[in-house]
C-alpha positions in Angstrom: -3.8 25.1 -27.4 -4.3 23.4 -24.0 -1.7 21.1 -22.4 -4.0 18.1 -22.7 -4.5 18.5 -26.3 -0.6 17.7 -26.7 -1.0 14.3 -24.9 -2.0 11.6 -27.4 -2.3 8.0 -26.9 1.2 6.6 -27.1 2.9 9.8 -26.1 6.4 9.1 -24.7 7.9 11.2 -22.1 11.4 11.4 -23.6 12.1 14.8 -22.0 11.7 13.4 -18.5 13.6 10.7 -16.7 11.3 7.7 -17.7 10.6 6.0 -20.8 8.1 3.2 -21.0 9.6 -0.2 -20.3 8.0 -3.0 -22.3 5.8 -5.6 -20.4 8.0 -8.7 -19.6 5.0 -11.0 -20.5 2.2 -11.7 -22.9 -1.4 -11.0 -22.6 -3.5 -14.3 -22.8 -7.0 -12.9 -21.4 -8.6 -9.6 -21.5 -11.6 -8.0 -19.6 -13.6 -5.2 -21.3 -13.8 -1.8 -19.8 -17.0 0.3 -19.7 -17.2 3.8 -21.1 -19.5 6.3 -19.3 -20.5 9.9 -19.9 -19.9 12.6 -17.5 -23.7 12.8 -16.8 -23.6 9.2 -15.8 -20.7 9.6 -13.5 -22.2 12.6 -11.7 -25.2 10.4 -11.0 -23.0 7.3 -9.9 -21.2 9.5 -7.5 -24.3 10.9 -6.0 -25.7 7.5 -5.5 -22.4 6.4 -4.0 -22.7 9.4 -1.5 -19.3 10.8 -2.9 -17.4 7.7 -1.6 -15.4 6.1 -4.3 -15.3 2.7 -2.5 -19.1 2.6 -2.9 -18.8 2.7 -6.7 -19.7 -0.4 -8.7 -16.6 -1.4 -10.6 -18.5 -1.6 -13.9 -18.9 2.1 -13.6 -15.0 2.6 -13.5 -12.9 2.8 -16.6 -9.4 2.7 -15.0 -9.4 1.5 -11.6 -6.5 3.0 -9.4 -8.4 2.5 -6.1 -5.7 0.0 -4.9 -3.1 -2.5 -5.8 -4.3 -4.9 -3.3 -5.7 -8.0 -4.7 -6.1 -6.4 -8.3 -3.2 -7.7 -10.0 -3.3 -10.3 -12.9 -2.1 -13.7 -11.9 0.2 -15.6 -14.2 -0.5 -18.7 -16.2 1.7 -20.8 -13.7 -0.5 -19.4 -10.6 -3.7 -20.4 -12.6 -2.4 -23.9 -13.5 -1.4 -24.2 -9.9 -4.8 -23.3 -8.7 -6.5 -26.3 -10.6 -4.0 -28.5 -8.5 -5.3 -27.1 -5.2 -5.6 -29.6 -2.4 -9.0 -28.7 -0.6 -8.3 -30.7 2.4 -9.5 -29.0 5.6 -6.2 -29.8 7.4 -2.7 -30.8 6.1 -3.4 -29.5 2.5 -0.3 -29.8 0.2 -0.5 -26.0 -0.6 0.2 -25.3 3.1 3.6 -27.0 2.9 4.6 -25.5 -0.5 3.9 -22.2 1.0 5.9 -23.0 4.2 8.8 -24.0 1.9 8.6 -20.7 0.0 8.5 -18.5 3.2 11.5 -20.5 4.6 13.5 -20.0 1.5 12.7 -16.4 0.7 12.6 -14.8 4.1 14.5 -17.4 6.2 11.9 -17.5 8.8 11.1 -20.7 10.6 7.5 -20.3 11.1 4.6 -18.9 9.1 0.8 -18.7 9.3 -1.4 -18.1 6.3 -4.4 -15.9 6.8 -7.0 -14.5 4.3 -5.4 -11.0 4.0 -3.2 -8.5 5.5 -5.6 -7.0 8.0 -6.3 -10.6 9.3 -2.7 -10.9 10.0 -2.9 -7.6 12.1 -6.0 -8.9 13.9 -4.3 -12.1 14.8 -1.0 -10.6 15.8 -1.4 -7.2 17.4 -3.4 -8.3 20.3 -0.5 -10.4 21.4 1.7 -7.2 21.8 -0.6 -4.4 22.4 -3.1 -4.0 25.3 -5.2 -1.0 26.2 -3.1 2.1 27.1 -0.1 0.9 25.1 1.5 2.4 22.1 2.6 1.3 18.6 5.5 3.1 16.9 6.0 3.2 13.1 7.7 4.9 10.3 3.9 5.2 9.3 0.9 3.2 10.1 -1.4 2.6 7.0 -5.1 2.7 7.4 -6.0 -1.0 8.6 -2.8 -1.1 10.6 -3.8 2.1 12.5 -7.3 0.6 12.8 -6.0 -2.7 14.4 -3.8 -0.8 16.8 -6.9 1.3 17.9 -9.1 -1.7 18.1 -6.5 -3.2 20.6 -7.0 -0.1 22.6 -3.5 1.2 21.9 -2.3 4.5 20.2 -0.6 4.6 16.9 2.2 7.1 16.6 4.0 7.9 13.4 7.7 8.9 13.3 8.4 9.1 9.5 11.5 11.0 8.6 11.4 14.8 7.8 12.3 14.2 4.1 8.8 12.6 3.5 7.0 15.9 4.1 9.2 17.7 1.4 7.2 16.2 -1.4 8.9 18.0 -4.2 12.4 17.4 -3.1 14.3 14.3 -4.1 15.6 11.9 -1.3 16.2 8.2 -1.9 14.6 6.8 1.1 11.7 9.0 2.2 10.1 6.0 4.0 12.6 5.9 6.7 12.1 6.1 10.4 13.2 9.3 12.1 15.8 7.8 14.3 16.3 10.8 16.6 12.4 11.0 17.2 12.3 7.3 17.8 15.1 7.5 20.5 13.6 10.6 22.1 10.2 8.9 22.4 11.5 5.7 23.9 13.9 7.6 26.4 10.6 9.2 27.7 8.0 6.4 27.3 9.6 3.1 26.5 7.4 1.2 29.1 4.3 2.0 27.0 5.6 0.8 23.7 4.3 -2.7 23.0 5.7 -3.0 19.2 7.7 -1.1 16.6 6.3 -1.5 13.1 8.4 -0.7 10.0 6.2 -0.4 6.8 8.1 -1.5 3.7 7.5 0.5 1.4 6.1 3.3 3.4 2.7 3.6 1.8 1.1 6.7 3.6 4.4 8.4 2.8 3.9 7.9 -0.8 4.9 4.3 -1.4 8.5 5.4 -0.4 11.3 2.9 0.3 13.2 2.2 3.7 16.9 1.9 3.4 18.5 -1.2 4.9 20.8 1.1 7.1 17.7 2.7 8.6 16.1 -0.8 9.2 19.4 -1.9 10.8 19.3 1.1 13.2 15.8 0.6 14.1 16.4 -3.1 14.9 19.4 -2.3 17.1 17.1 0.4 19.1 14.3 -2.1 19.3 16.7 -4.9 20.7 18.2 -2.3 23.2 14.6 -1.6 24.7 13.5 -5.3 24.2 10.6 -4.2 22.1 9.4 -6.6 19.2 10.0 -5.3 15.8 7.4 -6.1 13.2 7.7 -5.5 9.4 4.6 -4.7 7.4 5.8 -6.6 4.3 3.0 -5.7 1.8 5.5 -4.4 -0.6 8.6 -6.2 0.6 10.0 -6.9 -3.0 9.5 -3.3 -4.3 11.4 -2.1 -1.2 14.2 -4.5 -1.9 14.5 -3.4 -5.5 14.8 0.3 -4.4 17.6 -0.9 -1.9 19.4 -2.5 -4.8 19.2 0.6 -6.9 19.9 3.3 -4.3 22.2 1.8 -1.6 25.6 1.1 -3.3 26.6 -1.5 -0.8 23.7 -3.8 -2.3 23.9 -3.0 -5.9 25.3 -6.4 -6.9 23.2 -8.3 -4.4 20.0 -10.4 -5.6 16.6 -9.3 -4.5 16.3 -12.5 -2.4 19.4 -11.9 -0.6 18.3 -8.2 0.2 15.1 -9.7 1.4 16.7 -11.9 3.6 19.0 -9.3 5.1 16.1 -7.0 5.8 13.8 -9.7 7.5 16.5 -11.1 9.7 16.4 -7.6 11.4 12.8 -8.1 12.6 11.0 -10.7 14.9 8.0 -11.2 12.7 6.1 -9.8 9.9 2.6 -9.2 8.7 1.8 -9.4 5.0 -1.0 -8.5 2.6 -0.1 -11.2 -0.1 -2.5 -9.4 -2.2 0.3 -6.8 -3.4 3.8 -8.1 -3.9 2.8 -11.8 -4.0 0.4 -10.9 -6.8 -2.7 -13.0 -5.8 -6.2 -12.0 -5.4 -6.7 -13.2 -1.9 -4.3 -14.1 0.8 -2.0 -13.0 3.7 0.9 -14.1 6.0 2.3 -13.8 9.4 5.9 -14.8 9.5 7.9 -15.4 12.6 11.7 -15.7 12.4 12.4 -18.2 15.4 10.2 -17.5 18.4 8.2 -20.8 19.0 6.2 -19.4 21.9 4.9 -16.5 19.7 4.0 -18.9 16.9 2.0 -21.0 19.5 0.2 -17.7 20.4 -0.5 -16.7 16.7 -1.9 -20.3 16.1 -4.2 -20.1 19.2 -5.5 -16.9 17.7 -5.8 -18.1 14.2 -8.1 -21.1 14.8 -11.2 -19.0 16.1 -10.5 -15.9 14.0 -9.5 -17.4 10.6 -9.7 -21.1 10.3 -7.6 -24.2 11.0 -3.8 -23.3 11.0 -3.2 -25.0 7.7 -5.6 -23.0 5.7 -5.9 -19.8 7.6 -9.0 -18.7 5.9 -7.8 -19.6 2.4 -8.9 -22.2 -0.1 -6.3 -24.7 -1.0 -5.9 -23.2 -4.6 -5.2 -19.9 -3.0 -2.2 -21.3 -1.0 -0.9 -22.8 -4.3 -1.0 -19.4 -6.1 0.4 -17.6 -3.2 3.4 -19.9 -3.1 4.2 -19.2 -6.7 3.4 -15.7 -6.5 6.1 -15.0 -3.8 8.8 -16.1 -6.3 7.2 -14.0 -9.2 7.1 -11.0 -7.2 10.8 -11.0 -6.5 11.7 -11.6 -10.2 14.0 -8.8 -11.1 12.7 -8.5 -14.7 9.1 -8.1 -13.4 10.2 -5.6 -10.7 12.2 -3.4 -13.3 9.2 -3.1 -15.4 6.9 -2.6 -12.3 8.8 0.2 -10.9 9.5 1.9 -14.4 5.8 1.8 -15.2 5.1 3.8 -12.2 8.0 6.2 -12.9 6.6 6.7 -16.4 3.2 7.8 -14.9 4.9 10.1 -12.3 7.3 11.7 -14.8 4.4 12.4 -17.1 2.3 14.1 -14.5 5.5 16.2 -13.4 5.9 17.4 -16.9 2.5 18.9 -17.0 2.9 20.5 -13.6 1.1 18.0 -11.4 2.8 18.1 -7.9 3.6 14.5 -6.8 5.6 12.9 -4.0 9.1 12.7 -5.5 10.7 10.5 -6.4 8.0 8.1 -7.4 7.1 5.5 -5.1 7.0 1.7 -5.7 3.3 0.9 -6.3 1.6 4.3 -6.9 1.9 8.0 -7.6 0.8 10.1 -4.8 -0.5 13.5 -6.1 0.0 16.4 -3.5 -3.4 17.7 -3.4 -2.6 20.3 -0.7 -0.4 22.0 -3.3 -2.7 21.5 -6.3 -5.9 22.6 -4.4 -4.5 25.0 -1.7 -7.8 26.9 -1.4 -9.6 23.6 0.2 -8.7 23.2 3.9 -7.8 19.8 5.3 -11.3 19.5 7.0 -12.9 19.7 3.7 -10.6 16.9 2.3 -8.6 18.1 -0.6 -7.4 14.7 -1.6 -10.7 13.2 -1.6 -12.0 16.1 -3.6 -9.3 15.7 -6.2 -10.0 11.9 -6.3 -13.8 12.7 -6.9 -12.8 15.1 -9.6 -10.6 12.7 -11.4 -13.5 10.2 -11.6 -15.8 12.9 -12.8 -13.4 14.0 -15.5 -12.7 10.6 -17.1 -14.0 7.6 -15.0 -10.8 7.0 -13.3 -10.9 5.8 -9.6 -8.3 6.6 -7.0 -8.4 7.2 -3.4 -7.6 9.6 -0.6 -4.4 9.1 1.6 -4.9 12.3 3.7 -7.3 13.7 6.4 -10.2 12.0 5.1 -8.6 8.6 5.8 -7.9 9.6 9.3 -10.6 8.7 11.9 -11.7 11.4 14.3 -9.5 12.0 17.4 -10.8 9.3 19.9 -10.4 11.7 22.8 -11.6 14.9 21.5 -13.8 13.8 18.5 -12.2 16.5 16.3 -11.1 16.2 12.8 -7.3 15.3 12.6 -5.0 16.8 10.0 -2.9 14.5 8.1 0.8 15.2 7.6 0.3 14.9 4.0 -2.7 15.2 1.7 -2.2 12.7 -1.1 -4.6 11.4 -3.8 -3.2 7.9 -4.5 -3.1 6.4 -8.0 -2.4 2.8 -7.4 -1.2 0.7 -10.3 -2.5 -3.0 -10.2 0.2 -5.4 -11.2 0.3 -6.6 -14.8 -3.0 -5.0 -15.7 -2.6 -1.7 -17.4 -0.7 -0.7 -20.5 1.1 2.7 -21.6 -2.1 3.9 -23.4 -4.0 3.6 -20.0 -1.2 5.7 -18.3 -1.5 8.4 -21.0 -5.2 8.7 -20.5 -4.6 9.2 -16.8 -2.0 12.0 -17.6 -4.5 13.6 -20.0 -7.2 13.6 -17.4 -4.9 15.4 -14.9 -4.0 17.9 -17.5 -7.7 18.9 -17.9 -8.2 19.1 -14.1 -5.2 21.3 -13.7 -6.7 23.9 -16.1 -9.7 24.2 -13.6 -8.2 23.4 -10.3 -9.4 26.7 -8.5 -13.0 25.7 -9.3 -12.8 22.4 -7.3 -14.8 22.4 -4.1 -14.4 20.6 -0.9 -16.7 17.9 0.8 -18.1 17.2 4.2 -18.8 14.0 6.0 -22.5 13.3 6.8 -22.1 9.8 8.1 -19.2 7.9 9.3 -18.0 4.8 11.3 -15.8 5.2 14.3 -12.9 3.2 12.9 -11.6 3.1 9.1 -14.4 5.4 8.3 -13.3 6.2 4.8 -14.5 2.7 3.6 -18.0 3.4 4.3 -18.4 7.1 5.0 -21.1 9.2 3.2 -20.2 12.7 2.0 -21.6 15.7 0.1 -20.2 18.5 -1.8 -19.8 22.0 0.0 -21.8 24.5 -1.9 
């Protein structure tokens, strides 16, 4: 009997660490999922040139491509959208959002934008000029892209524990403080900004400790370098701090959020994650009025007038509510437990993952599962494609395929980690869906040695993985 024959719908992984936590909500609306055959999926992938971003969503059964903008909004958010003030300037939703940011983050100024990469587009050119450097615990894809577009270099200084995927460490998203100090001691004059990504997406959705963030803040102040938080998953990071840093076990999520953000000068946020909206982003500035004025100057030509920032009034209303729903402890308990359930289930059938489980996704170690595929044949992308072929589940590569070519040499870069990312949209999938994902991986594991690599036949110079065309290596 095969491993996957034992995995039936509703199977509960009681032998592992995680049991499924019931949803803290009722479902009031449903959307049908399409069933496809393997022959159809083979044709769809070929038509998409083996790029999962090019697939039509109707060809996907369970969509784990991203948790960005794919969550289910609440009845309170939908009700607020009906009251959206669509005035071009001074809409009511802007001021509700401003109050929410000031209350949750204790930041004096905020600027809405249409999504996270827009926040980076507006903010980063203020700090980065050609020839400069951005330091981070890890830049994610769009962050790295906007650093590059500003003519600067993105340097990752994640802690060593992040590379030991099978070994438990509570805060694998941390900055390597010694490497940070060494870099600044040698080249501080070139560094335009330090970015802390919370949680650390490229490292596996791993959290950053408040102690580590404090240390980075002190170093940044010593060298007078602006410290920016990439706040896409700020609430999940605060939840992990509450669970894993004893000093904060009795603190509220909002208190932890405030403690984190008082250590930075500003933040960028894709609100499509922890604020649970389908579209929206933010720039927050703690107290620097001069910086806020520069942000407003960039916003008007790039995004729109400052009180809507590329968003409809109804989006501002939903975002103001979503920021509070995202820090609700009952929601966060369910959210993190759901990810753990999937991760523990995969571990039990022998699938290597970044451990412990991250906050928004499971990161499967494709380098370990497919050791016969070299980095330049993109093992994480190959695994993601095989998962779709097997069961219609869409995921994505966070590995060498996601990295653009070296801008100086034109050579393929090797990622520090080769992950296939399984992103869980918020308030969307149930236990039966997660069991189906585990079952699919059990089947893949049985034939892992037969999976082939891929080569790129067409690519853009920046953020290539969104639009590149590939073909299988025969």
